[in-house]
C-alpha positions, 0 to 999 in steps of 0.5 A, a space after each residue: 935664474 940662470 940666463 943661458 945665452 947662444 954663446 954659452 950653449 955653443 962654448 958647451 958644445 950643446 949643438 953637437 948631435 949624434 952621427 947622421 945615420 943614427 938620427 931620429 926624423 922627429 928632430 928634424 925641426 930642431 937640426 941646423 945641418 950637418 958637418 963632419 958626418 954628425 948633425 948640428 942642432 940649432 942652438 937659438 931653439 935650444 936657447 928658447 926651448 931651455 928658457 921654457 923649460 926653466 920657467 915651468 921647473 921654477 913654477 913646480 918648485 914655487 908651488 911646492 912641487 918635487 922634480 925627479 932627476 934622471 941620469 944613469 949614464 956614466 957622463 951624467 951621473 955625478 952631474 945629475 946627483 950634484 945638482 939634485 942634492 943642491 935643491 933636495 930634489 929626488 934622483 936616480 943615477 943607477 939602474 932605473 928600476 922598472 915600475 919606479 913610477 908606475 909601481 910606487 907602492 912597491 918602491 915605498 915599501 922598499 923605502 920603509 925598509 931601507 929606513 928601518 934598517 938604517 934606524 936599527 943601526 943608529 939606535 943600536 938595535 942592529 948589535 943585539 941581532 945574531 951575526 947571521 942576521 945582522 950580516 943579512 940586514 946590511 947586505 940588503 942595505 947596501 943593495 938597496 941604498 945603491 939603487 934607491 938612496 936618491 929616492 929616500 925623500 920621496 913619499 909621493 909621485 913626483 910633479 915632474 921629471 928632469 931626464 938627461 938623454 930620454 933614449 937611454 932613460 927610455 923606461 923612466 920616460 915610458 912610466 913618466 907618460 903613462 902617468 902624464 908626468 910632465 917631462 923635461 929632457 935634454 935630448 939629443 938628435 937620435 931621440 923623439 921629442 913629440 911626446 916630451 912636453 919640455 924637450 931641450 934639443 942638445 948634446 946629451 953625451 958631452 959632460 960640458 953640455 949635460 953640466 950647462 943644461 942641468 945647471 940651468 934647470 937647478 937654478 930655476 928650481 932654486 928660485 922657485 924655492 926661494 920664491 916659495 920661502 919668502 911668500 911663506 915668511 910673508 904669510 906667517 908674519 901677517 898672520 901673526 899680526 893679525 892674531 
């Protein structure tokens, strides 16, 4: 598991918060001070809370759970998608569709439709359709794929959700809380950490900060997945010997 130090956090600029006039008083316990009109985050607390979030992510993965990555702000998109794909976890980096979690049955229907269209392209069925029908399906695919591509492997609700900036992703956060899905979140000084089970106080706008925190969570997931694979291999070997 990646051990992120105090120095690593400072180097990535995790300690830089928002302008002081944009702060949320609920973040007071995680603010060290202010400089140049911005709040400075207590990185010692960020370090401790990140380690706690990593342990949680590790155990979710070890137990076969899925963690949904969410980050639609421009600084986060590429980072979130890259790391989610590394561990084969679902992700949302475009617009969050209202009801993605709370109305998941509708999302599943859209995913099934998208898979059918893709299958029609692959097996040649699409070529047998009239040109107009083919164009309609192709447009539907492009539209759905842009929003749903990261959810293609998700067949059930996630066991947890990792959010970059819950202020930006307030709808995703609200849906997760409504369904009692545990939330890990990189939260800046303008956010409210009180309802988030695993808050990580830090700069949620700088690429370096988002990269470091997302990498740390992802390596914890990788370790959990590796532990699960090893355990399953030992169990399988034991079963074979007993047989």
